[in-house]
N, C-alpha and C positions, 0 to 999 in steps of 0.2 A: 342100414348102416354097413359100410365096408371099411377096410383099412385105408382106403384112398380118400375118405371124407375130409381129413385135415390137410391134404395136399391141395392148397387153395390156389385157384387160377392157373392150373398147370395141366390143362386137358390133354395137350399133345404128349407131354412127358408121361402122364398117367397111362395113356393108351399104349405107349411103347413098353413101359415096364409091366403093365398088366398082361400084355400079349406075350412077353418073354416068360413071365411066371407061368402062364398057362400052356405054352408051347415049347417043349424042350428043344426043338430044332432052332429056336430063336435065342436060346440062352448062350451066354458067354461067361467066362470065369472071372472077368474083371470089368468093373464099370466105373466110370468117372462122372460123378454128378456135380455139375457146376451151376452157379447162379449167384447173383448179388446178395449181400447180407440181408437176411429177412425173407428171402424168397422161399425158404422152406426146404433147404437141402437135406437137413437131418430128418425132417418129417418124411420126405420122399424115400430116403434110404431105409428108414425103419418100416415104412409101409411096404416097400419092396421085399424086405427081409421077411416080414410077416406073410406076404403073399406067397413067397417061396416055400415057407414052412406049412402053409395051410393046405389041406387036402381039396379045399374048394376054391383056391386061388385068391384068398383074402376076404373071407366072409366078415371078419371084424369082431366076431363074438365067440369063436372057439378058443380052446386053451392055447393052441399054437399062436393064434393072432394076438390075443391079449398079452401073453407073456413076451412075445417078440416086440410088440409096441412099447411095453413097459421096460424093456431092457433086461428081463429076467429069464429069457429062454436059454436053456442049456447050450444050444448050438448057435446062438447069436451073440457075438461079442462086439461091444460098442466102445470105441476109444474116442474120448473127447477131452483133450488135454486142457488143463487150466494153467499151464506153464507157458513160457514164451515159445518153447519148441518141444517137439516130441523127441524123447531121448532114444538113442540108438538101442539101448538095452530093452526098451519097451517094444521096439519093432522086432527085435530078435525073439522075444517071448511070443509075439504074434505069429511069427513064422513057424515056431515050434507048434503052436496051437493049430495052425492051418494044416499041418500034416496029419492031424487026427481025423478019423472018420466021424461023421456026426453021431451023437450018442442016442438021440431020440427023434430028431427031425429028419427032413428030406435032404437038407443041405447044412453044411457048416458055413455060416455067414460071418464075415468080419467087416465091420463098418468103421472106417477111419474118418471121423467128422472133421478133422483138421489136417487134411493131407498137405495143405500148403504150409504147415508148420514143421515140415521135415526138412532139415538141411540136406545138401546134396549127398553127403557121405551116408546119412541115414537112408535116403531114397535109394541109393545104390545097393544097400543091404536088402531092401525090400524087392528090388528088381527081379532077382532070380526066382523068388517065391511066386511072383506074378507071371513070370515067363513059363514056369513049370509047375502049375498047381496040381494038387490031388484032384481026382475026378469030381468029387462032391463038395469042393470048396469054392466059395464065391467071395471076391473082394469087392467092397463098395467104398470107393474113395470119394470124399467130398472136398470141394475147394471153391473159392470165389470165381475163378476162371481157369481154363485149361493151362494158360501160361504160368499159373502159380504152381504147377506140378512139372517136374523135370521131364524133358521130351521123351526120354527112354521109357518112362512109365506111361506117359500120356499115349504114346504110340501103341501100347499093348492093351489099352482099355477101350471099351465101347463107351462113347460119350453121349450124355444127355444134358441139355442145357435148360435150366429153369429161367423164367423171366420174373420181373417184379409183378406181383399180383395187383389187380386193380383195387382202388380204394373201396369200391362197392363190395368186392369179394371178401376183403379183410373185415369190413364192417359187418357183413353177414355172418362171418365166423364168430365175431364177438357177441353178436346177438344170440346165435344158436348155441355156442359153447359156454359163454360166460354170463349170459342173461343181462347184457348191457342194453339200455334203451337205444332204439335205432338212431335217434338224432345224436346222442352222446357217442355211440359207436362210430358214426361217420367222422365226427371231430377228432376222436382218438386215432382212427385209421389214417386220417390226413396228417395228423401230428407225427405219427410214427413213420410216415412216408411209405406206407404199405409194408413195413417190416413186421412180419407176423409175431415173432417173439416179443418185440418191444411193445407192439400194440396190446398184446395180452397182459404184459406186465403193467403198462399204464392203466389198463382197465381194472386190474386187481389191486394195485398199490397206490393209494392217494399220495403217499410221500414221493413216489417216483414222479408223479405229475407236478408236485410242488418243486422238486429239484429242477425239473425241466423248465418250469416257469422262471425260476431264479436264473438259470443260464441265459434264457432269452432276454432277461432284463439287463444283462451285463453291458451291452453296447450303449444303452441310454444312460448308464451310470458313469461312463468314461468321458471326462472333460479335459484331461491332460495326462501327462506322463505319470504323475503321482497316482491318480485314479487307476491308470492302467496297471501299474505295479501292484496295487492293492487288489484289483480284480483278479490278476493272475495268481496271486497268493491264495485268494479265496477259492478259486477253481481247483488248485492243487490240493488244498486242505480238504475240500469236499470229496475230491477223488480219493485221497488217502483214507479219509474216514469211512467212505462207502465201501472201499476195498477191505478195510480192516473189519467192518461189521459183517461183510459177506464171508470172511475167512476165519475169523477168531474162533467161533464155535467149533468149526470143523477141525482147525488146527489142534485145539485142546483135546478133542475126541481121538484124533489120530495119535497124539502123544501118549494118551492114557492106554490106548490099544497096543502101541508099540512096547511100552514098559511092561504091560501085562504079559505080552507074548515073550518078552525077554526074562520074565520072572524077577523083575526088579521093581523098586519103588521110585516113583517120580520125586525128585528132589534129593535123593540119595546119591552118593558118589558111585559111579559105575566103574566096573573093571575096564581096562583099556580095550579088551576084545569086543566090548559092546558099544563103546562110544562112537565108533565109526557109523553104526546104523542110526544112532540118534542124530549125529551130524548130517547124515544124508537126508534124513527127514526134514530137519530144519532148513537145509538148502533148498529142498523141493518146495517147502512151504513159502520160503522167501521168493522163489521164482513165480510161484502162483500168485502171491500178493502183488508182485511187480506187474504181471499181466493184467490182474484185476484193476489196478490203478490206471494202467494205460488204456484199458477198455472203457473205463468210466470217462476219462478225459477225451478219448476219441469220440465217444457218443456225444459229449458236450459240444465238441467242435462240429460234428454233423448237424446238431440242432442249430448252432450258430450259422452254419451254411444255409440251412433251410430258411432262416430269418432273412439273411441277405439276399437269398434267391427271391423271396417275396418283395423285398425292397426294390430289387431290379425289375421285377415284373411290374410293379406300380410305376416306377420311373419311366419305363418304356411303353406303358399303357397297353401291355399285352393282355389279350383276352383269354386268360387262363386262371384257374382257381388258386387261391392262396393255400399254402401248406398250413400256416398258423392263423387260422381264422379267428381265434380268441384274442390275438394280439394285433388286430388290424390297425388300431389307433397308433401303437408304437411303430408299426411298419410305415404308416403315413408320415409320422414325424421324422423318421430316419430318411425316408425318401425325399422329403422336402428340404432336409438339411445337407444334402450331398448330391453329387452327380452320379450318373451311371458309371463313369470311368472310375470314380472313387469306390463305388460299391464293388466293382470287379477287382480292384486292387486289394480291397479287404478280403474278398473271397479267396484270392490268391494267397494272401498272408495266412489264412486259416489252413489252406491246403499245404503250404510249406510247413506249418506247425505240425500237421499230422504226419508228414514225411519225417520230420526231425524226431518226433516221438517214437516212430517205428524204428528209427535208426539209433536208439538208445541215447539220444540227447537228454540231459537232465530235464525233467518235466517242468520245473519252475522256469528255467531259461527259455524253453520252447514257448511256454505260455506267456511270459513277459514280452517276448519279441512279437507274439501275435497280438496281444491286447494293446501294445503301443501302436501297432499298425492300425488298430480300430479307432483310435482317438480322432476327434474332429480335426479337420485341416483348416487352418486359418487362411 
């Protein structure tokens, strides 16, 4: 076992990072790790951080490795925002941290898992810290593509690009790490489209599988505009409910912790000097809920795209595997009831809805426009 075991299907990237960790002459102070969602960017960054701290280059079982992988190492800081964007104040705190020498490890490593969520002003604040870093500080920035990071930062980082791992590699991970039966693991890996995080969630959470099945059933339920509007409302409600379930418990704990730190009781009237901190917490939680709902809806649209991809494959008679092998009957019915041109227009409508949602269009409006475009054409 080594720290690289969970970096699935990325042999070339692993070789580059492993070599840099073991050979100081190959090290650089800033890295940009890019790859499509689910390719394992954060896994690669954590594994690299562990290898940098490990005296044996990433053995996987020493204290440095286990704490770095778990995110508890004193000299490894991981930033993974749950809000729409990374705030400029958060980056300023990271810059201050970066100036400190490592306290127990070989390097001070700062991982920014969502570097694409920094607006230009925030990125400019980070730029100087990356240009002139302390000797033992390493920045690991993760983003879907190099273009998602401003060019001034991109040009100062060494770039490694991850690819989408194969279905077989993801299925093997599910078997070895989660104890999933091989035949089930392959079905789940295909359904997740080789997205490692999603595949593991589907393997562990039967409710997630059920929600995905409900999303895939949406096109067959739409027969007219009325059905489309109802389907859009259902999608938005499910997204809001799932986001609420994912954030409620944490929100309550954060509120309790804040009131305790302020020496106040929840529910009591606070003095004006303390209200601003509570208001800031509420605003942060609201932004986190907004992102959570968007992420749920975007995932649903990606699942719908996979369904129509299968429909198009069947319509064109292409000799490739279906993504959704368990819904082959629905795929055949949709393929028989439409033309390839109509399928492509529906996929375009889903893509437009994703763009609108990312541009802060009201979720219900974006979903209604999409589901209306999915209705059968007379």
